[in-house]
C-alpha positions in Angstrom: 22.0 -5.9 -6.2 18.5 -6.6 -8.0 16.9 -10.0 -7.8 14.1 -11.1 -10.2 12.8 -14.3 -10.7 11.0 -15.4 -14.2 9.1 -18.5 -14.5 8.2 -19.3 -18.2 5.2 -21.6 -18.8 2.6 -22.6 -21.6 -1.2 -23.4 -21.3 -2.0 -26.7 -20.5 1.3 -27.9 -19.5 1.1 -30.2 -16.6 4.5 -29.5 -15.5 3.9 -25.8 -15.3 0.7 -26.4 -13.5 2.6 -28.3 -10.7 5.5 -25.5 -10.7 2.6 -22.8 -10.2 1.6 -24.4 -6.9 5.2 -24.6 -5.8 5.9 -21.2 -6.9 3.1 -20.1 -4.7 4.5 -21.8 -1.6 7.8 -20.3 -2.5 6.2 -17.1 -2.2 4.7 -17.4 1.0 7.9 -18.7 2.5 10.4 -15.9 0.9 8.1 -13.3 -0.2 10.1 -13.1 -3.4 8.0 -12.1 -6.6 8.1 -14.6 -9.1 6.9 -13.2 -12.7 4.9 -15.9 -14.5 5.5 -15.5 -18.1 3.6 -17.5 -21.0 6.1 -18.1 -23.5 4.0 -18.9 -26.1 2.6 -15.3 -26.1 5.6 -13.9 -25.3 7.8 -15.4 -27.9 11.0 -12.9 -27.7 12.0 -14.7 -24.6 12.5 -17.9 -26.3 15.9 -16.7 -28.1 16.6 -14.2 -25.5 16.8 -17.1 -22.9 17.4 -20.0 -25.2 14.4 -21.8 -23.7 14.0 -25.3 -24.3 11.4 -26.6 -22.3 8.6 -25.2 -20.0 8.4 -24.7 -16.9 12.0 -22.9 -16.8 12.9 -20.8 -14.2 15.3 -18.1 -14.2 16.9 -16.4 -11.3 18.8 -13.1 -12.6 20.7 -10.7 -10.6 21.2 -7.3 -11.7 19.8 -8.5 -14.8 22.3 -11.6 -15.2 21.0 -15.0 -15.2 22.7 -16.7 -12.0 20.5 -19.8 -11.6 18.3 -21.8 -14.2 16.0 -24.8 -13.9 14.3 -26.5 -16.7 11.3 -28.6 -15.8 9.9 -28.4 -12.1 12.1 -27.6 -9.5 10.8 -28.6 -6.1 10.2 -25.9 -3.4 13.2 -26.8 -1.2 15.6 -26.7 -4.2 14.1 -23.6 -5.3 14.2 -21.9 -1.8 17.8 -22.7 -1.3 18.9 -21.4 -4.8 17.0 -17.9 -3.8 18.3 -17.7 -0.5 21.8 -17.5 -1.9 21.0 -14.2 -3.2 19.0 -12.6 -0.4 
């Protein structure tokens, strides 16, 4: 099973800045890499993942989206979602 975590952001987004700090906290806790992707510089992902807001976090298992969070997701909820796939 391959676990991948994507966090889409855009520069200047206040929620994205808040999420960045939460992502660091979750990484320190679980040691799961979180790929931070600038949605404006990588526009192909907007249609591929049907992005409507930033931040958006996707948890993928074997390339399939199993969890999706739009807007800021707090560390406890984020960690609980990830632990289901460890």
